[in-house]
The first five atom37 places (N, CA, C, CB, O) and aatype in JSON, in Angstrom:
{
  "aatype": [7, 5, 5, 5, 2, 3, 13, 12, 6, 9, 9, 6, 3, 1, 8, 7, 1, 11, 0, 16, 9, 9, 0, 15, 5, 10, 14, 19, 15, 11, 17, 18, 3, 19, 9, 7, 2, 6, 19, 9, 0, 3, 0, 9, 10, 3, 1, 9, 19, 8, 15, 15, 8, 1, 13, 3, 10, 11, 7, 6, 15, 10, 1, 11, 11, 10],
  "atom_mask": [
    [1, 1, 1, 0, 1],
    [1, 1, 1, 1, 1],
    [1, 1, 1, 1, 1],
    [1, 1, 1, 1, 1],
    [1, 1, 1, 1, 1],
    [1, 1, 1, 1, 1],
    [1, 1, 1, 1, 1],
    [1, 1, 1, 1, 1],
    [1, 1, 1, 1, 1],
    [1, 1, 1, 1, 1],
    [1, 1, 1, 1, 1],
    [1, 1, 1, 1, 1],
    [1, 1, 1, 1, 1],
    [1, 1, 1, 1, 1],
    [1, 1, 1, 1, 1],
    [1, 1, 1, 0, 1],
    [1, 1, 1, 1, 1],
    [1, 1, 1, 1, 1],
    [1, 1, 1, 1, 1],
    [1, 1, 1, 1, 1],
    [1, 1, 1, 1, 1],
    [1, 1, 1, 1, 1],
    [1, 1, 1, 1, 1],
    [1, 1, 1, 1, 1],
    [1, 1, 1, 1, 1],
    [1, 1, 1, 1, 1],
    [1, 1, 1, 1, 1],
    [1, 1, 1, 1, 1],
    [1, 1, 1, 1, 1],
    [1, 1, 1, 1, 1],
    [1, 1, 1, 1, 1],
    [1, 1, 1, 1, 1],
    [1, 1, 1, 1, 1],
    [1, 1, 1, 1, 1],
    [1, 1, 1, 1, 1],
    [1, 1, 1, 0, 1],
    [1, 1, 1, 1, 1],
    [1, 1, 1, 1, 1],
    [1, 1, 1, 1, 1],
    [1, 1, 1, 1, 1],
    [1, 1, 1, 1, 1],
    [1, 1, 1, 1, 1],
    [1, 1, 1, 1, 1],
    [1, 1, 1, 1, 1],
    [1, 1, 1, 1, 1],
    [1, 1, 1, 1, 1],
    [1, 1, 1, 1, 1],
    [1, 1, 1, 1, 1],
    [1, 1, 1, 1, 1],
    [1, 1, 1, 1, 1],
    [1, 1, 1, 1, 1],
    [1, 1, 1, 1, 1],
    [1, 1, 1, 1, 1],
    [1, 1, 1, 1, 1],
    [1, 1, 1, 1, 1],
    [1, 1, 1, 1, 1],
    [1, 1, 1, 1, 1],
    [1, 1, 1, 1, 1],
    [1, 1, 1, 0, 1],
    [1, 1, 1, 1, 1],
    [1, 1, 1, 1, 1],
    [1, 1, 1, 1, 1],
    [1, 1, 1, 1, 1],
    [1, 1, 1, 1, 1],
    [1, 1, 1, 1, 1],
    [1, 1, 1, 1, 1]
  ],
  "atom_positions": [
    [[-162.51, -43.17, 93.18], [-162.45, -44.51, 93.25], [-161.72, -45.27, 93.94], [0.0, 0.0, 0.0], [-160.67, -44.74, 94.29]],
    [[-161.87, -46.26, 94.26], [-160.93, -47.26, 94.92], [-159.36, -47.13, 94.52], [-161.43, -48.73, 94.52], [-158.53, -47.32, 95.42]],
    [[-158.95, -46.84, 93.3], [-157.35, -46.45, 92.88], [-156.86, -45.5, 93.41], [-157.06, -46.13, 91.59], [-155.76, -45.45, 93.96]],
    [[-157.86, -44.43, 93.24], [-157.16, -43.15, 93.57], [-156.69, -43.0, 95.11], [-158.13, -41.96, 93.21], [-155.75, -42.38, 95.6]],
    [[-157.94, -44.01, 95.82], [-157.58, -44.2, 97.63], [-156.29, -44.8, 97.86], [-158.67, -45.29, 98.51], [-155.46, -44.55, 98.73]],
    [[-156.28, -45.79, 96.77], [-154.98, -46.58, 97.07], [-153.82, -45.67, 97.04], [-154.73, -47.75, 96.03], [-153.09, -45.34, 97.96]],
    [[-153.8, -45.29, 95.58], [-152.23, -44.51, 95.03], [-152.44, -43.71, 96.47], [-152.15, -43.26, 93.12], [-151.64, -44.02, 97.36]],
    [[-153.42, -42.73, 96.76], [-153.0, -41.7, 97.95], [-152.61, -42.23, 98.84], [-153.87, -40.88, 98.5], [-151.61, -41.69, 99.32]],
    [[-153.08, -43.45, 99.55], [-152.64, -44.59, 100.46], [-151.01, -44.56, 100.84], [-153.02, -46.02, 99.69], [-150.39, -44.22, 101.84]],
    [[-150.59, -45.16, 99.41], [-149.37, -45.59, 98.97], [-148.27, -44.24, 99.12], [-149.57, -46.17, 97.4], [-147.17, -44.38, 99.65]],
    [[-148.81, -42.82, 98.54], [-147.95, -41.83, 98.78], [-147.92, -41.33, 99.94], [-148.06, -40.96, 98.07], [-146.88, -40.8, 100.32]],
    [[-148.99, -41.39, 100.72], [-149.1, -40.74, 101.77], [-147.85, -41.67, 103.04], [-150.88, -40.73, 102.09], [-146.95, -41.13, 103.69]],
    [[-148.15, -42.79, 103.03], [-147.4, -43.79, 103.79], [-145.79, -43.73, 103.38], [-148.05, -45.26, 103.48], [-145.05, -44.12, 104.28]],
    [[-145.23, -43.37, 102.32], [-144.11, -43.22, 102.03], [-143.61, -41.86, 102.15], [-143.98, -43.7, 100.95], [-142.4, -41.82, 102.33]],
    [[-144.38, -40.39, 102.11], [-144.13, -39.19, 102.04], [-143.04, -38.9, 103.11], [-145.35, -38.46, 102.14], [-143.34, -39.12, 104.29]],
    [[-141.86, -38.45, 102.83], [-141.02, -38.2, 103.82], [-140.28, -39.31, 104.8], [0.0, 0.0, 0.0], [-139.46, -39.06, 105.69]],
    [[-140.76, -40.57, 104.4], [-140.09, -41.63, 104.87], [-138.84, -42.87, 103.62], [-141.49, -42.39, 105.53], [-137.73, -43.38, 103.76]],
    [[-139.64, -42.85, 102.8], [-139.09, -43.78, 101.57], [-139.03, -43.18, 100.65], [-139.74, -44.88, 101.15], [-139.76, -42.2, 100.52]],
    [[-138.36, -43.46, 99.91], [-137.93, -42.67, 98.2], [-138.71, -43.7, 97.38], [-135.87, -42.65, 97.56], [-138.68, -44.93, 97.41]],
    [[-139.57, -42.67, 96.48], [-140.69, -43.26, 95.73], [-140.01, -43.11, 94.35], [-142.24, -42.48, 95.92], [-139.19, -42.2, 94.24]],
    [[-140.26, -43.88, 93.32], [-139.9, -43.43, 91.93], [-141.17, -43.68, 91.24], [-138.63, -44.22, 91.24], [-141.72, -44.77, 91.4]],
    [[-141.7, -42.74, 90.45], [-142.69, -42.8, 89.38], [-142.3, -42.28, 88.09], [-143.83, -42.12, 89.76], [-141.86, -41.13, 88.05]],
    [[-142.39, -42.92, 87.07], [-142.02, -42.89, 85.78], [-143.46, -42.75, 85.18], [-141.12, -44.16, 85.32], [-144.47, -43.38, 85.49]],
    [[-143.3, -41.7, 84.18], [-144.82, -41.16, 83.38], [-144.54, -40.57, 82.58], [-145.86, -40.35, 83.97], [-143.74, -39.64, 82.67]],
    [[-145.28, -41.03, 81.28], [-145.56, -40.38, 80.11], [-146.42, -39.18, 79.94], [-146.02, -41.23, 79.41], [-146.41, -38.46, 78.94]],
    [[-147.33, -38.97, 81.22], [-148.18, -38.24, 81.2], [-147.69, -36.53, 81.83], [-149.22, -39.07, 81.9], [-146.72, -36.46, 82.59]],
    [[-148.23, -35.63, 81.55], [-147.5, -34.58, 82.36], [-148.01, -34.17, 83.7], [-147.43, -33.4, 81.6], [-149.15, -34.6, 83.87]],
    [[-147.71, -33.7, 84.38], [-148.17, -33.49, 85.43], [-149.73, -32.7, 85.84], [-147.15, -32.96, 85.82], [-150.53, -32.83, 86.77]],
    [[-149.64, -31.79, 84.55], [-150.89, -31.03, 84.27], [-152.09, -31.54, 84.04], [-150.76, -30.35, 83.32], [-153.16, -30.96, 84.22]],
    [[-151.9, -32.79, 83.58], [-152.77, -33.85, 83.14], [-153.23, -34.7, 84.29], [-152.07, -34.69, 82.12], [-154.33, -35.27, 84.22]],
    [[-152.44, -34.82, 85.37], [-152.62, -35.98, 86.81], [-154.39, -35.47, 86.84], [-151.31, -35.45, 88.86], [-155.27, -36.3, 86.63]],
    [[-154.63, -34.3, 87.06], [-156.16, -34.08, 87.8], [-157.18, -34.66, 86.92], [-156.61, -32.42, 88.04], [-158.12, -35.23, 87.48]],
    [[-157.16, -34.63, 85.48], [-157.9, -35.53, 84.62], [-157.81, -36.68, 84.9], [-157.64, -35.5, 83.44], [-158.84, -37.35, 84.99]],
    [[-156.75, -37.16, 85.08], [-156.49, -38.99, 85.36], [-157.02, -39.12, 86.6], [-154.75, -39.7, 85.42], [-158.0, -39.86, 86.61]],
    [[-156.7, -38.64, 87.73], [-157.08, -39.05, 88.84], [-158.54, -38.87, 88.83], [-156.4, -38.44, 89.88], [-159.31, -39.82, 88.73]],
    [[-158.95, -37.52, 88.92], [-160.23, -37.55, 88.52], [-161.05, -36.79, 89.89], [0.0, 0.0, 0.0], [-161.98, -35.99, 89.85]],
    [[-160.51, -37.2, 90.8], [-160.82, -36.1, 92.15], [-160.04, -35.35, 92.79], [-161.23, -36.6, 93.21], [-159.16, -35.82, 93.51]],
    [[-160.25, -33.94, 92.6], [-159.45, -32.79, 92.67], [-159.05, -32.93, 94.29], [-160.32, -31.32, 92.16], [-157.87, -32.7, 94.57]],
    [[-159.77, -33.22, 95.16], [-159.15, -33.38, 96.45], [-157.65, -34.32, 96.77], [-160.29, -33.97, 97.22], [-156.58, -34.07, 97.33]],
    [[-158.27, -35.55, 96.06], [-157.46, -36.62, 95.83], [-155.97, -35.96, 95.21], [-158.29, -37.68, 94.8], [-154.9, -35.86, 95.81]],
    [[-156.26, -35.58, 93.91], [-154.99, -35.08, 93.07], [-154.42, -33.93, 93.61], [-155.29, -34.74, 91.61], [-153.36, -33.58, 93.09]],
    [[-154.88, -33.2, 94.59], [-154.31, -31.95, 95.42], [-152.96, -32.78, 96.44], [-155.85, -31.11, 96.6], [-151.76, -32.52, 96.46]],
    [[-153.67, -33.71, 97.13], [-153.14, -34.47, 98.16], [-152.17, -35.14, 97.45], [-154.07, -35.35, 98.91], [-151.08, -35.11, 98.02]],
    [[-152.19, -35.64, 96.56], [-150.94, -36.36, 96.12], [-149.88, -35.68, 95.49], [-151.24, -37.35, 95.28], [-148.69, -35.92, 95.63]],
    [[-150.46, -34.67, 94.67], [-149.54, -33.75, 93.96], [-148.69, -32.73, 94.97], [-150.43, -32.89, 92.92], [-147.62, -32.27, 94.55]],
    [[-149.06, -32.47, 95.98], [-148.97, -31.55, 96.83], [-147.52, -32.66, 97.76], [-150.75, -31.09, 97.65], [-146.47, -32.15, 98.16]],
    [[-147.8, -33.86, 97.86], [-146.7, -34.56, 98.63], [-145.49, -35.09, 97.46], [-147.44, -35.96, 99.56], [-144.35, -35.47, 97.67]],
    [[-146.19, -34.95, 96.25], [-144.87, -35.53, 95.17], [-144.02, -34.04, 94.65], [-145.71, -36.53, 93.39], [-142.82, -33.8, 94.76]],
    [[-144.94, -33.32, 94.17], [-143.98, -32.26, 93.36], [-143.17, -31.33, 94.22], [-144.85, -31.3, 92.41], [-142.26, -30.63, 93.78]],
    [[-143.6, -31.38, 95.64], [-142.48, -30.29, 96.15], [-141.32, -30.98, 96.84], [-143.12, -29.2, 97.25], [-140.35, -30.27, 97.15]],
    [[-141.3, -32.11, 97.09], [-140.43, -32.74, 97.24], [-139.71, -33.72, 96.59], [-140.65, -32.95, 97.9], [-139.09, -34.69, 97.03]],
    [[-139.92, -33.27, 95.38], [-139.18, -34.44, 94.13], [-138.06, -33.76, 93.0], [-140.64, -35.15, 92.98], [-138.01, -32.64, 92.49]],
    [[-137.19, -34.99, 92.85], [-136.19, -34.61, 91.99], [-136.94, -34.91, 90.44], [-134.73, -35.51, 92.35], [-137.3, -36.06, 90.19]],
    [[-137.17, -33.74, 89.39], [-137.7, -34.62, 88.27], [-136.65, -34.35, 86.85], [-139.47, -34.15, 87.94], [-135.88, -33.51, 86.39]],
    [[-137.13, -35.46, 86.6], [-136.08, -35.36, 85.19], [-136.97, -35.59, 84.0], [-134.74, -36.64, 85.12], [-137.72, -36.56, 83.86]],
    [[-136.81, -34.62, 83.15], [-137.48, -34.75, 81.75], [-136.86, -35.04, 80.67], [-138.04, -33.74, 81.36], [-136.12, -34.27, 80.07]],
    [[-137.14, -36.28, 80.33], [-136.18, -36.7, 79.1], [-136.88, -36.05, 77.74], [-136.06, -38.54, 78.94], [-138.1, -36.01, 77.57]],
    [[-135.95, -35.57, 76.87], [-135.71, -35.28, 75.6], [-135.49, -36.1, 74.44], [-134.89, -34.66, 75.65], [-134.96, -37.21, 74.59]],
    [[-135.79, -35.74, 73.47], [-135.38, -36.33, 72.14], [-136.19, -37.79, 71.31], [0.0, 0.0, 0.0], [-137.4, -38.03, 71.41]],
    [[-135.64, -38.25, 70.86], [-136.05, -39.04, 69.98], [-136.48, -40.42, 70.69], [-135.01, -39.13, 68.96], [-135.64, -40.71, 71.55]],
    [[-137.32, -41.19, 70.64], [-137.71, -42.19, 71.32], [-136.63, -43.45, 70.84], [-139.29, -42.39, 71.05], [-136.57, -43.82, 69.66]],
    [[-135.95, -43.96, 71.74], [-135.15, -45.4, 71.33], [-135.84, -46.7, 70.9], [-134.37, -45.89, 72.49], [-135.29, -47.77, 70.63]],
    [[-137.08, -46.42, 70.9], [-137.86, -47.65, 70.5], [-138.25, -47.3, 68.81], [-139.38, -47.88, 71.62], [-138.77, -48.14, 68.07]],
    [[-137.98, -46.19, 68.49], [-138.21, -45.6, 66.84], [-137.26, -46.42, 66.16], [-137.85, -43.82, 66.49], [-136.04, -46.5, 66.33]],
    [[-138.21, -47.16, 65.18], [-137.02, -47.98, 64.12], [-136.96, -47.0, 63.01], [-137.5, -49.71, 63.41], [-137.78, -46.15, 62.67]],
    [[-135.66, -47.39, 62.49], [-135.2, -46.44, 61.6], [-135.43, -46.99, 59.79], [-133.52, -46.21, 62.09], [-135.07, -46.26, 58.87]]
  ]
}
């Protein structure tokens, strides 16, 4: 769809030239399902995963009420 193509264009334009911060609660393994187009998902993940610094946060949510 159009959103997948737009996201791909943004990643393509910034790849290797600009820093891009992506925050997600969705594991990378689920991105294929969400993006929905395997070719676009491969292209996006190829540009993001292999040149990224990844931080996985662990522990209790700070939003959790006591």
